[in-house]
N, C-alpha and C positions, 0 to 999 in steps of 0.2 A: 256397739259402736265399739271398733278396736282400731287402733295402729300400726300396721304390719313393721314399720320402722323403728318406732318405740324408740323416736330418738332421745328422750330427756330420762333416761336409765340414771344421770346423774341427780335427781332429785334435785332440782333450783330451789323448790318453796318447801318441803317440807321440812327440811333442817334451816334454812337461814332465817325464816320468818320468826325463829324463837328468837332472833336478837334483841329485839324489842321487849319491852316490860309491860305494855300492855295485855289487854287478853279480851276476848270476845266468846259467845258461845257461837257451837259448830257442831255440826253432826256426824260425827266419828266412826268410821269402820272400823271394828276391832277382830277383824276375822269372820267367818263364814256364819252367818245366822246372829252376827253381834253387830251391834249399834250403839252409841250414847250420845248421847246431847249434853255437852260439858264447856267447861271453861277450854279456850286453847288460845295459842298466842295470835293476836293481831299481826297480820300480815302487814309487810313495810314494801315500800319502793325499793326493788333490789336492784334494778338495770335502769337505764334512762328511758326503754321503751314501753316499762309498763305504767299500768293506771290502777291506781286502788279504786275500788268501788263501794258504796254502800249498798245493800241488799235492801229494796225496795220489796219485793215479791218475787218466789221462786217458785219451783213446784218438784215434782217425783216424777223419775222418768222410769218404764219397765228395763232399762238399764241399770238404774241402779237397785232394783230389785235383783238384778240378775247379779250383781256383785254381792249384795248381802247374800245371794246362796249359793257363793263360791264360784258363780260360772267366768268370773274375769280373775284370773291367777295375777295378771299383772298390777292389779291393784293392791298396794301392800297395806297391810292395818296400820292404824295411826292414819289414813288419809280422810281430812274431811269430802265428803261426798256431794254431788250437787255439777250438774254441769249446763243448768238451766236460769235466767231470769234477768229482771229489770233490775236497774239500780240508777244512787246519784254517783258521781264523780267524785271522791275526795280527795284525791291528790294524783298528781301526775309526775310521770319521769320529765327530765330535760329535752328528749328528743321528742316527746309526744307532740305533734302539730294540730292534730284535726278536733281534740277535745281539751274540757278546761274543766277545772273545778267547777262543782253545778249544776254541769250537763247531764239531761238523763240519757240513759243509755239502755238499750238490748244488749246483754251480753249473748254470743255469739256460742256454740259448743263446742266449735271447731275454732283453734289459736293459729292463725298463721301470719308469718314474717313478709309474707309479700313478696319475697325476692328468691326464693330457692327455685330449682328446677321446676317442681311440683306445682309451685304458686302461680309461676308463670303460665300452666297450663291450667290453671282455675281448679287443680286437684289439691286445695286445700287441707283435704285430712290426711294426706301424707308431707302436709309440710315438714320438712330436715328440722325445724324447730318448734314444730307445734304436733298439729292434728287434735286428735281429741286426746288432751291431757287433764282438761279441768275435772276433778273430782272422780280422777282415773290414775293419772301419774303427779298431779301437783295436787293440791288442796281446791276444794271448788265453792259451788253458790249456795249449799245449804248451812249457810253462818250470816254473821251480822256484818260481815268486809268479804272481799273476795281481792287477790291481786292478778289482776288479768295481763298476762305477756301481751307484748307486740300489740298494745291498744289499738294503734289508729285502725289495724288490718282485723280485729277481733271484737270489736264494739261497733255498734250501727248507731247514731243519734236519732233520738225519739222526739217525733213532731210534735209541737206546742199542741195540747188537749187532744190526743190521742189515749186510746183506751189501753192503758198498761197494762192490765188483766190481758185482754187479748193479745198484744204483744209479748208476752212470755212466751206464747204458743210458738213465734219465729226465731225464737233460740236454737231448736233442734226439731219438734214433731212435726210442724208443718212443713219447713223447706227438706226433711227425710222423708215423708211420703210423697212429697212434689217430686223432689230429684231421683232420689231410688226408685221408687214405686211407678209414676206417672212418666216421668220423661225416660228413665232406663227403659221403660216397658213402649215407648214409642205410641203411645196413646193418641190416637187420629180421629177424627172427624167420622163419625159413621161405625165404630168400632162397637163390637161386643166385648165386653170385661167382666172381668171376675176378680174381689177381693176378696180375700181369704183372711179373715181373720176383721172383726170390728171393735177392736181396743184404738186407743188413740192415735196409732200409727195410722193403722187401716181407714180410721173416719179423715183422718188428713190426707190420705192418698183419694178418699171419695171427694172431699170438697176440691181438691186441685185439678183431679181428672175430668171436672167438669167446663175447666177453661177451654177445653179441648173438644167437646160437644159428643161423645161417644153416643151412640144411639141408645145401647144398652149397659146397666150396672148392676149386675150381681154382687149381692152382699152375704157372705156365709160366715155363719158364727154358731156357740152354741149357747150363746144369752140373747134370749129373745127381747130383754129391754135393749140392748144394743142393735138389737134388728128394726128394730120400731121406730128408734132416732134415726139409723142408717135410712127406712123408708121414708122418714120425713127431710132428710138432709139430701135426697138427690137419688137414693139407691132405685133404680126401677124393679127390682126383684130382691128378694130376701131369701134365705135359704137357714134353716136350722137343722145343722148338720146332726146333731144328736136326735133329731127325730124322723131326719129324710135323708136319703141317697144323694149327697150333693152332685156327684159324679155322673150317677145315671141321671138326674134332674136335668143338669146342664148339658148332657149329649142328647136328650130328647126334645130339648126345646132351641138347640142350634144344629145347623147342619153340620159341622163336624168339630163343635167346640167355639172357645171362644178366643178372640183374636189376642189378647191381653191378659194372664193370669199372674195376680200380684198376691205375694205370700209376704203377710203381715203380723205372723206369730213368732216363727223361730222353732219348729217343730217338724220330725219327720211326718208325721202324719200330714200335715197342710200344704208341704212342700209336695207331697205324694200326690194332693189331690190336683194340684196345679197343672203337673207334667202329665196326669190323666185328662184334663178337660182342655189343655194347649191347642190350638188348630194348627194343620201345617201352614208353613211360614209364618208361626206367631211368636210371643214373646212368654217369656215367665221370668218375671222381676221380682227377685229374691230382696225383700224389704227386713225382713225378721234374723235376730241376732241366735245364729243356732249354738247349742251347746256338746253337739253330739252328732253326728255322724249320719249323711242318709244315704235312702237307696236310692242312686241315681239310674232310672230306667232305660240305659243308653241303647240296650238291645230294642226299644220301640223307637226311640226321639230320634235315631242318627239320621232316619229316611225322612223327617217330618220338615226338615229344613227350619228348626226353631233357632231361638236365642235366648239364652240364657243368662241372666246378668243380676247382679249384687251388687254389695259396696256399700262404704260410708257415706254419710251425708256432706257434700263439701260446702255447703252453705253459699255457694255462689248464687244463688237465685233469691237470698235473703232479701238484698234490695229491692228486686221486683215485687216479692209476694208483701213487704213492707206497704207499696204503694197500693197493693190492691186491698189490705187490710183499713186502711186510712180512709181510701175512699166507700169502703163499704160493701166491695164488691164480694169479699167473703168474710164470713162471721166467726174466727176460730173461737172466740169466747163462748159459744155453743158446748164446745168442747168441753170447760169447767163445768164440772156436779159439787165439789165440796171444795171449802174454804175452811183457813184452819190459821191461828197465830203461827210464828215460825217456834215459839216457846213449845207449842203441841205437836212437835213434829215427830216425837214417837208415835202416838197415838195416829197421826194421819199415815204414817208407812204402816201401820196394823190398818186400816180404813183401805187404801193402795192396794196391800196384800191378798185383801179379800172383795177385790174390785164387784165381781157377780153378785155376791150377797148385800152389800152397800152400795151397788147401782154405782159405782164409779169410774169415770174415765179421768178425766185431768183435775188434781188437785192443785189448788192456790194457794200457799204459805205467805202470810205477809209481816214482815219485819216490824 
């Protein structure tokens, strides 16, 4: 996840939040390969549109690992990581109208002012005073408290009695899989689709693709455990690309490839699979965050009338997804494999960083 406009270089949170005397615990990025769970200044209300949220549950995203591995140089040392979570409103600024102290809320990974040109187009990812800033350009959710700018547009109320663990998945991964994978890929009834990568984002694409009744869903991954889960959760076919040639198998079982190829890893090899299995008139929907260039086979693709899409989640479908989760239509809590206390977050990062060995998908951290 990255905001091309990078609108908040003036760093409105990391410096002024030190004005208060209170401290809290937070997971701080100290440069590539270095994180520390330590005392940090507790955030305060800085603008009338802010809300201060006490974190109840948060999680670790693959993007957080990317920051840790130096993949996101726009995230500066000293930043508290995290952009997902649910919590309780501790305090609101005087201009916040939709929330009050004590409200339970979902924190959106995307901050939006609701008024700029991009927000009016529902391109909240590119908000001129927001976008993906939490745990990236300002302090994030892997802490006891977090300040949320533009609270009215960047939080969602939690219905009474809802499963708050499940709703953590609505902060980022579920809308990302749905919007950037399924919707951008134009999945429709009767389609044959392939999802390359059975991690949390790929699984989110799998769950939400089924809204649109594709006839066949291939799931491709190296991890046999994840492939078994994918089959259980709706994939019609699974391919272990470590033991089988995924391209050859898919092309042999389809007339001329898949209607939609969804890249959910962010690696040159997985993007290459997508461009080789997409059929004429099809879509390649890239979800994965790439840290290096890929080889675009334009000499083969130009004649096939395909569409290639990519992007950062806008979270404009979060309200709809919230209804599907609270109604039981989909159960994103199935993605949760490990639970830790927030105080044990360093160990949680180790587990998530060794996901294959630990059989980890999503991790819940409880404050």
